[in-house]
C-alpha positions in Angstrom: 100.0 113.5 102.2 101.4 116.8 103.4 103.4 117.6 106.8 100.8 119.3 109.0 97.9 117.1 107.9 95.4 115.7 110.1 94.3 112.0 109.6 92.1 109.4 111.2 93.7 106.1 111.1 93.4 102.7 112.5 96.4 101.2 113.9 97.3 97.5 113.1 100.8 97.0 113.8 103.4 98.3 116.1 107.2 98.7 115.4 110.2 97.6 117.5 110.4 101.7 119.0 106.8 101.3 120.1 105.2 103.4 117.3 101.7 102.3 116.5 101.6 101.7 112.5 98.2 102.3 110.0 97.4 102.4 106.4 95.9 105.9 104.8 95.6 106.1 101.3 98.2 103.1 101.0 101.2 104.8 102.8 102.1 103.5 105.9 101.5 105.8 109.0 103.8 105.3 112.3 102.0 107.2 115.1 103.6 107.7 118.4 101.8 106.5 121.6 99.7 104.5 119.8 99.0 101.0 120.1 97.8 98.0 117.9 93.6 98.1 118.0 93.7 101.8 118.4 91.7 104.4 116.2 93.3 107.9 116.4 93.6 111.1 115.1 96.6 111.7 114.1 99.0 114.9 112.7 101.4 114.0 110.3 105.3 115.4 111.4 106.9 114.1 108.4 106.3 112.9 105.1 108.5 110.3 102.9 107.8 108.9 99.6 106.2 105.9 100.8 105.3 106.4 104.7 104.8 109.2 107.1 105.4 109.8 110.6 102.8 111.4 113.1 101.8 112.2 116.4 98.6 111.3 117.9 96.4 114.3 118.8 93.4 112.5 119.6 92.4 109.2 121.0 89.0 108.3 118.9 88.3 104.7 120.1 90.9 103.3 122.7 92.3 99.4 121.8 91.2 96.4 124.0 95.1 95.8 124.5 95.6 99.4 125.8 96.9 99.7 129.2 98.2 102.3 131.3 101.8 102.0 131.9 102.9 100.0 135.3 106.1 102.4 135.3 106.2 106.5 136.3 109.0 107.1 133.9 107.2 105.6 131.1 106.8 108.9 129.6 110.2 110.1 129.4 112.3 106.5 129.6 111.6 105.0 126.8 113.0 101.8 127.4 109.3 99.9 127.8 108.2 100.6 124.4 105.1 98.4 124.5 104.2 99.9 128.3 101.1 100.8 127.0 100.1 97.3 125.4 98.8 94.8 127.6 101.0 91.6 128.0 98.9 89.1 125.9 98.3 92.0 123.3 102.6 92.3 123.1 102.8 88.3 122.7 100.2 88.4 119.8 102.3 91.5 117.9 105.6 89.6 118.4 104.3 86.4 116.9 102.5 88.3 114.2 106.0 90.3 113.1 107.8 87.0 113.1 105.2 85.5 110.6 104.9 88.4 108.7 108.7 89.0 108.0 109.6 85.6 107.0 106.6 85.8 104.7 107.3 89.3 103.2 111.2 89.2 103.5 112.2 85.7 103.6 109.9 84.9 100.9 108.3 81.7 102.7 104.8 81.2 101.8 102.5 80.7 104.9 105.3 79.8 107.2 104.9 77.6 110.1 105.5 79.8 113.4 104.7 78.1 116.7 103.3 80.0 119.2 105.4 81.9 121.0 106.7 81.1 124.6 105.5 83.4 127.3 106.5 84.7 130.9 104.5 83.6 133.3 105.8 86.8 135.3 107.1 89.3 132.8 109.3 91.5 135.4 112.7 91.9 136.8 114.2 89.6 134.5 117.0 91.8 132.9 120.3 89.9 134.8 122.4 93.2 133.0 121.5 96.7 134.1 123.8 99.4 131.9 123.2 102.5 133.5 124.3 106.1 132.5 125.5 108.0 135.3 125.3 112.1 135.2 125.7 115.5 137.2 125.2 117.5 134.3 128.7 118.7 133.8 130.6 121.5 135.7 130.1 125.0 136.6 132.3 127.4 138.1 130.8 129.5 140.8 132.0 133.0 142.4 135.9 132.2 144.1 136.7 129.6 141.3 134.7 127.1 142.7 134.1 124.2 140.7 131.1 122.3 141.3 128.2 120.1 139.5 125.4 121.2 137.5 122.6 119.4 139.6 122.4 116.1 141.9 124.1 112.8 140.7 121.7 111.0 138.6 121.8 107.0 138.0 119.3 105.7 135.1 118.6 105.6 131.6 119.3 107.4 128.6 115.8 107.9 126.8 115.9 107.8 122.6 118.2 110.2 120.6 119.1 112.1 124.3 122.0 112.2 126.5 119.9 113.7 129.3 119.9 110.7 132.1 117.1 109.6 133.5 116.9 109.1 137.5 115.3 106.1 137.7 114.8 105.0 141.1 112.9 101.9 140.3 112.4 99.8 137.2 110.1 96.8 136.4 112.6 95.1 134.1 115.5 95.2 136.6 116.9 93.2 139.2 116.3 94.8 142.5 120.1 94.3 143.4 120.9 96.8 140.3 118.4 99.0 141.6 119.8 99.1 145.1 123.5 99.6 144.0 122.2 102.5 141.8 120.7 104.3 145.3 123.8 103.7 146.6 125.9 105.1 144.1 123.6 108.0 144.0 124.4 108.4 147.7 128.0 108.1 147.4 128.7 110.4 144.9 126.4 113.0 146.7 128.2 112.6 150.1 131.6 112.5 148.9 131.5 115.1 145.7 131.9 112.9 142.8 131.4 114.3 139.4 130.1 112.4 136.1 131.9 112.6 132.9 130.7 115.0 130.2 131.4 114.7 126.7 131.4 118.5 126.1 134.1 119.4 128.6 135.9 116.0 128.6 136.1 116.1 132.3 134.4 114.3 135.3 134.8 111.0 136.8 132.0 108.2 136.7 130.5 107.5 133.3 128.6 104.4 134.0 127.5 101.5 136.3 126.8 98.1 135.0 125.4 95.4 137.3 125.4 91.9 136.6 122.9 89.4 138.6 123.1 85.9 138.8 119.9 84.5 139.6 120.6 80.8 139.8 123.6 81.8 142.3 122.6 84.7 143.9 126.3 86.2 143.0 126.1 90.2 142.0 128.8 91.6 140.0 129.0 95.8 139.8 131.1 97.2 137.3 132.0 101.0 138.0 133.1 102.5 134.4 135.2 105.8 135.1 137.3 108.2 133.4 140.1 107.9 135.4 142.5 105.9 137.2 140.9 105.5 140.3 137.7 106.3 142.5 138.8 108.4 145.4 137.8 106.8 148.8 136.6 103.8 146.4 136.4 101.2 149.9 133.7 103.2 151.4 131.6 102.9 147.9 131.8 99.0 148.0 131.1 99.1 151.4 128.1 100.8 150.6 127.3 98.5 147.9 127.7 95.7 149.9 125.0 97.0 152.2 122.6 97.7 149.9 122.6 94.6 148.0 122.8 92.4 151.4 119.2 94.5 151.9 117.7 93.1 149.4 114.5 91.4 150.0 114.0 87.6 149.1 111.1 87.7 146.4 108.4 85.1 146.9 107.3 84.9 142.8 108.8 85.5 139.6 112.1 85.1 138.2 113.9 85.9 141.3 111.8 83.6 143.7 113.7 82.7 146.7 117.4 84.0 145.8 119.2 85.6 148.3 121.5 88.0 146.8 125.4 88.9 147.9 127.6 91.1 146.3 130.8 89.1 145.0 132.2 91.2 142.7 133.3 95.0 142.1 135.2 96.3 139.1 136.4 99.4 137.7 136.4 99.9 134.2 139.0 102.2 132.6 137.1 104.5 129.8 139.1 107.5 128.8 137.5 107.3 125.3 136.1 110.1 124.0 133.3 108.4 121.8 130.0 106.9 123.1 131.2 103.2 124.0 130.4 102.5 127.4 133.3 100.0 128.0 136.9 100.1 128.1 139.6 97.8 127.5 141.2 97.5 131.0 139.4 96.1 133.9 140.5 96.3 137.6 139.1 94.2 140.8 139.0 96.3 143.5 136.7 94.2 145.7 136.0 90.4 145.8 136.3 88.2 142.9 136.8 89.0 139.0 134.1 87.1 137.8 130.4 85.4 139.3 129.1 82.4 138.7 125.9 81.7 137.3 123.8 78.0 137.1 121.3 77.3 134.3 120.2 73.8 133.1 122.6 71.8 135.4 125.6 73.8 133.8 127.7 76.4 135.5 128.9 79.6 133.6 131.6 82.4 134.7 130.7 85.3 133.9 133.4 88.5 133.4 132.7 92.4 133.1 133.0 92.1 129.2 131.0 88.8 128.7 128.0 88.8 126.5 125.0 86.7 128.1 121.6 86.5 127.8 119.8 88.6 129.5 117.0 86.7 130.6 117.9 83.9 132.6 114.4 81.9 132.5 113.7 82.4 128.9 117.3 81.2 127.9 116.7 78.0 129.3 113.9 77.8 127.2 115.5 79.0 123.9 118.3 76.6 124.4 115.4 73.9 124.9 114.3 74.7 121.5 117.4 74.7 119.8 118.1 71.2 121.6 114.7 69.9 120.1 115.5 71.4 116.7 119.0 70.0 116.6 117.4 66.7 117.8 121.3 65.3 118.6 122.0 61.4 119.0 125.4 62.0 120.8 127.8 61.4 117.7 127.8 65.0 115.2 129.9 67.7 114.9 128.2 71.0 115.8 129.2 74.6 114.7 128.3 77.5 117.2 129.0 80.1 115.2 128.8 83.9 116.9 129.1 81.3 120.0 129.6 84.3 122.5 130.6 82.8 125.9 130.1 79.0 124.4 126.2 78.5 126.2 124.4 77.2 123.4 127.2 74.8 122.4 127.8 73.8 126.0 124.3 72.7 125.9 124.7 70.8 122.9 127.8 69.2 124.4 126.5 67.9 127.2 123.4 66.8 125.8 125.5 64.4 123.4 127.0 63.3 126.3 124.0 62.3 127.7 122.9 60.5 124.7 125.9 58.9 124.5 125.6 57.6 128.1 122.2 56.1 127.2 123.9 54.6 124.4 126.3 53.0 126.3 129.4 54.8 126.1 130.7 55.4 130.0 133.5 57.1 131.0 135.0 59.4 128.5 132.6 62.1 127.8 133.3 62.7 124.2 137.2 62.5 124.3 137.2 60.9 121.4 137.8 57.5 121.9 136.0 54.5 122.7 134.6 54.0 126.0 133.4 51.2 128.0 130.6 49.6 126.8 131.1 50.8 123.2 131.8 46.9 122.2 134.1 47.8 119.3 131.4 49.9 117.4 131.5 53.6 116.4 131.5 55.7 119.4 128.5 58.0 119.6 130.5 60.1 122.3 133.0 61.2 119.7 130.3 64.1 119.1 131.9 67.6 119.6 131.2 71.2 119.5 133.4 73.7 117.4 132.4 77.7 118.5 133.5 80.7 116.7 133.4 84.3 117.9 135.3 87.2 117.4 135.6 88.9 120.5 138.8 87.3 122.2 137.4 87.6 126.1 134.2 85.8 125.3 136.4 83.1 123.7 138.7 82.8 126.8 135.1 82.5 128.8 133.8 79.7 126.2 136.7 77.6 126.9 136.8 78.3 130.6 133.6 77.9 130.9 134.0 74.1 129.1 136.5 73.3 132.0 134.6 74.3 135.0 131.7 71.8 133.4 134.3 69.1 132.7 132.9 69.2 129.1 136.0 68.1 126.9 134.2 67.8 123.5 133.7 71.9 123.0 136.5 73.7 121.8 136.1 77.4 121.2 138.4 79.5 118.5 138.7 83.3 118.4 138.1 85.2 115.1 135.6 86.1 112.6 133.3 83.0 111.9 133.5 83.6 107.9 136.9 83.9 107.7 138.1 80.8 110.1 135.7 78.4 109.2 136.8 77.7 105.7 140.2 77.1 107.4 138.8 73.8 109.6 137.3 72.1 106.8 139.7 69.2 105.6 139.3 69.6 101.9 140.6 73.2 100.5 138.9 72.5 97.3 135.6 72.2 99.0 135.9 76.1 100.3 138.4 77.8 97.7 140.1 77.2 94.4 143.6 77.8 93.0 145.8 80.0 95.1 143.1 81.0 97.3 142.9 77.2 98.3 146.8 76.7 99.1 146.5 79.9 101.2 143.5 78.5 103.4 145.5 74.9 103.6 148.8 76.9 104.8 146.3 78.6 107.5 144.8 75.7 108.9 148.3 74.4 109.7 148.0 76.4 112.6 145.1 74.9 114.1 145.1 71.9 116.5 144.1 68.7 114.5 141.2 67.9 117.0 139.5 71.5 115.4 139.8 69.9 111.8 136.3 68.5 110.3 135.3 67.1 107.2 131.9 68.2 107.7 129.4 69.7 109.8 126.3 67.8 111.0 124.6 70.7 112.8 125.4 74.5 112.4 123.9 76.9 114.8 123.6 80.3 114.3 123.3 83.0 117.2 124.5 86.7 115.3 124.1 90.2 116.7 121.0 92.6 115.3 122.8 93.0 112.0 122.5 89.2 111.3 125.0 87.0 109.6 128.2 88.4 107.4 127.3 87.1 103.7 130.6 85.8 103.4 129.9 83.3 106.8 126.4 82.1 105.2 128.4 81.0 102.0 131.1 79.3 104.2 128.0 77.4 106.1 126.6 76.0 103.0 129.5 74.5 101.7 130.3 72.6 105.0 126.8 71.0 103.9 125.2 70.7 107.4 122.0 68.5 107.6 120.7 71.0 109.8 121.0 74.7 110.6 119.3 76.3 113.8 119.5 79.8 113.7 118.9 81.7 117.0 118.0 85.7 116.0 117.0 89.0 117.8 115.8 90.5 114.8 113.0 89.2 112.8 114.0 91.1 109.6 117.8 90.0 109.7 116.7 86.5 110.4 114.1 86.6 107.2 116.8 87.9 105.1 119.1 85.0 105.9 116.8 82.7 105.8 116.2 83.6 102.4 119.5 83.5 101.5 119.6 79.8 102.8 116.5 78.4 101.1 117.8 79.6 97.7 121.1 77.7 98.5 119.3 74.2 99.1 117.9 74.8 102.8 114.3 74.2 103.1 112.6 76.2 106.2 110.8 73.4 108.4 109.6 76.3 111.2 110.0 79.1 113.6 109.5 79.7 117.5 109.4 83.0 118.9 110.8 83.4 122.4 109.7 86.8 124.4 113.2 87.3 125.8 112.1 90.7 126.4 108.7 91.5 127.5 107.6 95.2 127.6 110.1 95.9 124.6 109.5 95.9 120.9 112.2 92.8 120.8 111.6 89.4 120.2 114.1 86.3 120.0 113.3 83.9 117.2 114.7 80.0 116.8 114.4 78.6 113.1 114.9 75.4 112.0 116.2 75.0 108.7 117.2 71.2 106.7 119.0 70.3 103.7 117.1 69.6 100.9 118.0 66.1 99.5 120.2 66.7 96.5 
């Protein structure tokens, strides 16, 4: 193959970026704008050793799964990578991707992959919208008057571009987020507010983040600025409040029946010269510093910097599958690694307390002592959850969420899991040798006794897209848990880590994909691994 060559290819798969994937003379070819099932004529734009990139020049036979994109911005935004594929087609592709990665990269022969958990109404599911703001930089007119290059734009960045797409509506985002964007756009135009431009390192507004709690209707707006404050900020707060108040109540979909109200407006100061969205300083200028979400009978306090699953409806189903795989009885020690704000761990703790109450243990909710009805037997309510997370603000949120829900058998520790976990195991020799064991033992003394464990019964892994640190996987294996429940947002790194664990004494049982991100190329997966008999 060579650049400029035109080929005919049938599309058999799709990448996470939305490119159609076909084979030509044994080479993989990635074709922009093609979907699975298409037969296309494509021109090669780049040729590598084992694959080529191409653009579609002719759609010879369209796929039965091909649809017209629903969104007017589909040709420029790029947020809906699977926007040309029917929802049923998306589900089949994602399920196949999980199976193929586990088999090809994970070394699992004929892996058992359960049917993907789909959404009934796959629209307006995102509870967090992160929108870039732009006025195109600054220009100086005659007389030394400095003005923006163009009108305010609030929206999203296409792949490999810094040009903001001014998005008036989005099928994935909540309506409160779009209403807030309209209010900010109007405010910036009326009050002549500029956006930050990295070329000149000048301008004020950088981003707007809108968090929507569908369980309570509470909305938070985070305004990321390059400065100390927003001129006439009270006016902006009033405009945001009115815009969100006017959002209609939906009769169907993930937001059905929810009445929204603006409960928090926060200014985030980011003067960094990098592409990082958020700075470290948050200033509440109206309402509360946090909002409250409710899901599965639990309450979660969400702060501006919190990590929280973007799809509330599918989050509950995902955690239900985690509980199914963990099969908790009430007395286990559960490690929740990469725990974020503690949501999975709190679901587990609540489940153990419920099972303990059913077994006759009354009134202590896991405080580590026998309650009424235990009759001198080993108390099943002594089950506990220990979470480890490297982001300090998330750990604060996790411990706060435990208090809010009255759950006292869940504790959260700040630090890198691969470093903290060995320090929480009682026997230094099980995790390290010689001088290293002595060092680990000394560090262990700094932790509360209630955090020290003999071993884990269940380990829950929920890492970022890059997967687990190799040192963490090694530490997990040494705790000898009976079960590992792995929650992943990337099938490739999931398969890589599953391969390590199966080679380290664990058996892959099954996987269940969850469509957490409809119309995109991403999929969440829950995997159950069990320890082989020694």
